[in-house]
MITI-797634 format. One record per residue (C-alpha): z, y, x; residue in three letters. Coordinates in steps of 0.1 Angstrom, whole numbers, padded with zeros to 4 digits, always signed. Example, Ala and Ser with C-alpha at 12.3 -4.5 7.8 and 13.67 -1.06 7.14 Angstrom:
+0078-0045+0123ala
+0071-0011+0137ser
//
This chain:
-0695-0951-0927pro
-0711-0985-0935ala
-0747-0979-0922gly
-0746-0998-0890gly
-0772-1025-0882ser
-0746-1048-0865gly
-0767-1055-0834glu
-0738-1068-0814arg
-0730-1093-0842leu
-0764-1109-0841gly
-0782-1122-0872gly
-0801-1104-0899ala
-0772-1093-0920thr
-0752-1062-0910pro
-0716-1072-0903lys
-0702-1050-0931gln
-0721-1072-0956phe
-0712-1105-0940cys
-0691-1127-0963ala
-0655-1135-0954val
-0639-1159-0978gln
-0669-1155-1000gly
-0666-1117-1002arg
-0684-1090-0982pro
-0663-1074-0954leu
-0670-1038-0967val
-0653-1048-1000ser
-0620-1055-0982tyr
-0622-1021-0966ala
-0629-1003-0999val
-0601-1022-1015arg
-0576-1011-0989ala
-0584-0975-0997met
-0587-0981-1034glu
-0551-0994-1037arg
-0538-0961-1025ile
-0533-0940-1056ser
-0533-0906-1039trp
-0569-0911-1025ile
-0591-0894-1051ser
-0626-0905-1040asp
-0641-0931-1018ile
-0675-0923-1002ile
-0694-0953-0988val
-0724-0942-0966val
-0750-0969-0962val
-0786-0972-0949ser
-0813-0966-0975pro
-0823-1003-0976glu
-0787-1013-0984asn
-0779-0989-1012ile
-0786-1013-1040glu
-0767-1041-1022thr
-0736-1018-1020met
-0739-1008-1057lys
-0740-1045-1066thr
-0709-1051-1045ile
-0691-1023-1063ile
-0700-1037-1097glu
-0693-1073-1089lys
-0658-1067-1074tyr
-0648-1040-1099gly
-0643-1012-1073his
-0634-0978-1087lys
-0637-0942-1075arg
-0665-0951-1052val
-0697-0931-1046thr
-0726-0945-1025val
-0744-0920-1002val
-0775-0926-0982glu
-0767-0926-0944gly
-0786-0912-0914gly
-0800-0929-0884ile
-0768-0924-0863thr
-0731-0926-0870arg
-0725-0889-0869his
-0755-0882-0892arg
-0741-0907-0917ser
-0706-0892-0917ile
-0722-0857-0921phe
-0740-0870-0952asn
-0708-0883-0966gly
-0691-0850-0962leu
-0720-0833-0979lys
-0712-0852-1010ala
-0684-0827-1015phe
-0705-0797-1008ala
-0742-0802-1015glu
-0756-0815-1048asn
-0785-0834-1033glu
-0761-0859-1017phe
-0744-0871-1049ser
-0753-0875-1085ser
-0725-0851-1093his
-0707-0828-1069leu
-0672-0842-1061leu
-0642-0820-1059gln
-0636-0809-1024lys
-0604-0825-1009pro
-0578-0808-0988glu
-0579-0837-0964val
-0607-0862-0957val
-0601-0896-0941ile
-0628-0912-0920ile
-0625-0950-0917his
-0650-0977-0907asp
-0662-1002-0932ala
-0656-1030-0907val
-0619-1024-0903arg
-0605-1042-0934pro
-0568-1045-0925phe
-0556-1009-0925val
-0525-1003-0946asp
-0511-0973-0964glu
-0484-0965-0939asp
-0508-0956-0910ile
-0532-0938-0934ile
-0503-0917-0947ser
-0491-0909-0911lys
-0526-0898-0900val
-0531-0877-0932val
-0497-0859-0928met
-0505-0852-0892ala
-0539-0838-0901ala
-0523-0815-0927lys
-0501-0801-0900glu
-0525-0800-0870his
-0559-0799-0887gly
-0570-0832-0873ala
-0554-0866-0864ala
-0564-0901-0854gly
-0549-0935-0847ala
-0548-0947-0812ile
-0539-0980-0794arg
-0531-0989-0758pro
-0560-1000-0737leu
-0561-1038-0731val
-0585-1036-0702ser
-0589-1011-0673thr
-0619-0988-0676val
-0641-0985-0645val
-0671-0964-0635ala
-0700-0977-0615ser
-0720-0959-0589ala
-0758-0956-0589ala
-0760-0987-0567asp
-0741-1008-0592gly
-0709-1008-0572cys
-0675-0996-0582leu
-0672-0958-0581asp
-0637-0954-0595his
-0613-0967-0621ser
-0590-0949-0646leu
-0553-0953-0646glu
-0549-0974-0678arg
-0514-0961-0686ala
-0527-0925-0690arg
-0555-0934-0716tyr
-0556-0948-0751arg
-0583-0964-0773ala
-0594-0942-0802ser
-0593-0961-0835glu
-0597-0955-0872met
-0585-0941-0895pro
-0589-0905-0886gln
-0581-0875-0909ala
-0591-0839-0910phe
-0586-0808-0931leu
-0620-0809-0949phe
-0630-0773-0939asp
-0624-0780-0902ile
-0645-0812-0899ile
-0672-0799-0922tyr
-0676-0767-0902glu
-0676-0788-0870ala
-0705-0809-0883tyr
-0724-0778-0894gln
-0723-0765-0859gln
-0733-0798-0842cys
-0763-0799-0820thr
-0789-0827-0824asp
-0776-0842-0792tyr
-0741-0845-0807asp
-0754-0860-0839leu
-0777-0885-0821asp
-0755-0896-0792tyr
-0719-0888-0801gly
-0694-0911-0817thr
-0660-0894-0816glu
-0651-0872-0846cys
-0619-0858-0831leu
-0640-0844-0802his
-0662-0825-0826leu
-0632-0808-0842ala
-0620-0798-0807leu
-0654-0787-0794lys
-0664-0766-0824tyr
-0632-0756-0842cys
-0607-0755-0813lys
-0586-0780-0832thr
-0564-0803-0810asn
-0560-0835-0829ala
-0526-0852-0832lys
-0527-0887-0819leu
-0508-0913-0839val
-0498-0947-0826glu
-0515-0973-0847gly
-0507-1009-0854thr
-0524-1040-0839ala
-0544-1047-0872asp
-0566-1016-0868leu
-0592-1036-0848trp
-0628-1037-0860lys
-0652-1066-0866val
-0678-1063-0838thr
-0688-1098-0828tyr
-0694-1130-0846lys
-0660-1144-0834arg
-0643-1114-0851asp
-0655-1127-0885leu
-0637-1160-0880tyr
-0606-1140-0869ala
-0608-1118-0900ala
-0611-1149-0922glu
-0580-1164-0906ser
-0560-1132-0911ile
-0571-1130-0948ile
-0561-1166-0954lys
-0527-1160-0938asp
-0521-1129-0958asn
-0530-1146-0991leu
-0506-1175-0984ser
-0476-1152-0978gln
-0465-1148-1015gln
-0460-1173-1043val
-0448-1168-1079cys
-0428-1197-1094val
-0428-1199-1132ile
-0404-1222-1152thr
-0389-1220-1187asn
-0352-1217-1195val
-0345-1254-1200lys
-0316-1264-1177glu
-0334-1291-1156thr
-0366-1270-1151leu
-0345-1239-1143ala
-0327-1259-1116gln
-0361-1269-1101val
-0372-1233-1105gly
-0342-1222-1085phe
-0344-1249-1058leu
-0381-1245-1050leu
-0379-1208-1041pro
-0348-1214-1021glu
-0366-1239-0999ser
-0397-1217-0996leu
-0383-1183-0990lys
-0375-1188-0953ser
-0413-1191-0948gln
-0429-1169-0974ile
-0421-1142-1000lys
-0412-1159-1033val
-0412-1143-1067glu
-0393-1167-1090ala
-0392-1161-1128ile
-0376-1184-1154ser
-0394-1174-1186val
-0421-1188-1207ser
-0456-1174-1201leu
-0462-1143-1221ser
-0488-1116-1220lys
-0460-1091-1227asn
-0438-1102-1199asp
-0436-1070-1177ser
-0422-1088-1147his
-0450-1113-1146leu
-0476-1086-1152gln
-0462-1065-1123ser
-0464-1096-1100ile
-0501-1101-1110ile
-0509-1064-1106ser
-0493-1066-1072gly
-0520-1091-1063gln
-0501-1123-1059cys
-0527-1151-1054tyr
-0504-1182-1056asn
-0486-1196-1087phe
-0465-1227-1093val
-0459-1235-1130cys
-0431-1261-1136val
-0430-1277-1171asn
-0420-1308-1188glu
-0449-1312-1211lys
-0475-1338-1202arg
-0508-1322-1194cys
-0493-1288-1204ala
-0527-1271-1202leu
-0519-1246-1229gln
-0495-1227-1208glu
-0517-1230-1177thr
-0546-1217-1198gln
-0525-1187-1208glu
-0519-1179-1171leu
-0556-1184-1163val
-0565-1159-1191asp
-0540-1133-1178met
-0554-1137-1142leu
-0590-1134-1154glu
-0583-1102-1173lys
-0566-1088-1142ser
-0598-1093-1121asn
-0577-1105-1092ile
-0598-1137-1088pro
-0628-1115-1082leu
-0613-1104-1049leu
-0600-1137-1035cys
-0593-1172-1047pro
-0562-1178-1068val
-0543-1210-1063val
-0525-1223-1094leu
-0503-1255-1091ile
-0493-1269-1125ser
-0463-1293-1121val
-0454-1318-1148tyr
-0418-1328-1144leu
-0412-1362-1160asp
-0375-1364-1170ile
-0378-1390-1198ser
-0356-1421-1198glu
-0385-1445-1191asn
-0403-1422-1167asn
-0435-1435-1152ser
-0463-1422-1130phe
-0489-1436-1154ser
-0512-1411-1170ile
-0539-1417-1195gly
-0575-1415-1186met
-0581-1391-1214glu
-0554-1368-1200asp
-0568-1371-1165leu
-0603-1363-1176thr
-0591-1332-1195thr
-0572-1319-1164ile
-0602-1325-1141lys
-0626-1308-1166lys
-0602-1278-1169phe
-0600-1275-1131ala
-0638-1276-1127arg
-0642-1248-1152glu
-0615-1226-1137thr
-0630-1231-1102lys
-0661-1212-1114lys
-0638-1183-1121lys
-0624-1185-1085asn
-0591-1200-1097ile
-0582-1233-1080leu
-0561-1254-1103val
-0541-1284-1090tyr
-0520-1308-1110gly
-0488-1324-1097leu
-0469-1352-1116leu
-0432-1356-1105ile
-0408-1383-1115gln
-0374-1366-1117tyr
-0339-1382-1121lys
//
C-alpha cells in the first residue's frame, strides 16, 4: 500500500513520494523487495491522482516486476484492490499468477531486509499468517470519558505490530471478501482479519529495529541519515599489478577494513572482469582507483561507463576517487592547467549522471 495522504507528515506531498537523497521513499521500499529473487511480482497500490507519478518513478529508476494498482479511500480497501490484481481482470492490465504466499509491506518502510521477509514468509506457509513485531517503547494507557486515566496496559505483555506481514493468498483474500464495510473503513490490522474471518492464528516473528516507518517530517531526516550511512559502508579499491601500486592497493584496504567493508582488486579495469562486475551488481557505491598515469581519465571513464550501464547511479550517488600516484624521480605536485581543466570538465559531466568524481594527486617515495 502506497495510497496514504501523509497527513501527519504535513505538506502537500504524501510521504511515500518525498525525496530522500534525491529519490522518492517508495522507490527504496520497492527496491528492497525487487532485490529478492524469489518475489515474483510487486504490486504498488496508489491513489488515483498519483498513478502517473508512480509509473514515472518505476520508469526513471528502472524498477522491474512492478504493477501499479488504483487504491481505495482507506488502507484496507487499498490492500483489497492489490489482492484483486491476482484474481480479477479489472484491477490489472493482465491477470497476474496467483502466488502461494502474499507479503504486505508499507511503502514508507524502506529498510526491510531479506532475512526478516524470509522468516515471515516461512511462518506464513506453516501457520497461514505471520507478522513482524517489536517491543513497545511506551506504555499504552486508556482515558476515561472525563479525560482522566482509566487504566494502563502492562507493557511487557504487549508488542507493536509491524510490517512485513505474510499470508497464504487464499486465506487473506477470503478474509477480505468477507469483510464488512466497517472493517474496510476503520480497520488497520490485516492479521486480525485473518483471525476474525478465517480462524487463522498468525505466528508473530520478532523483527529488527530497522522496521520503523516514516511518519513525521523528522523521520525523513532519520531515513536520509541511515541511507547515507549504509552507502558509506563498502568501498572497492582498484589498482593494477605494478608492484608500487599493488602495495598501495594492499595498504589502503588494510587501514580501512576496521571501519568499513572493503573489496580490493588488483587488476586493470575490464568490462569482462567477473569479480568487478559482481561487486558492481552487488551495488557498491564507492570506488577508489589508484594509478600512476597523470590524468588517467581513460581508465576512470571505463569505470564510469560500466557504472552507467549497471543503472546503479540511478538509485543513489556513486563516489569515484581517482588517485594519481606520482612515483617519478623528480616528482612534483605541479599539474598543468590543461590537465586540471580536463579533470574538472569530466567531473562536471559525470555529476549529471549521479556519479561524483574526485581527483587526488599523491607524491610517493
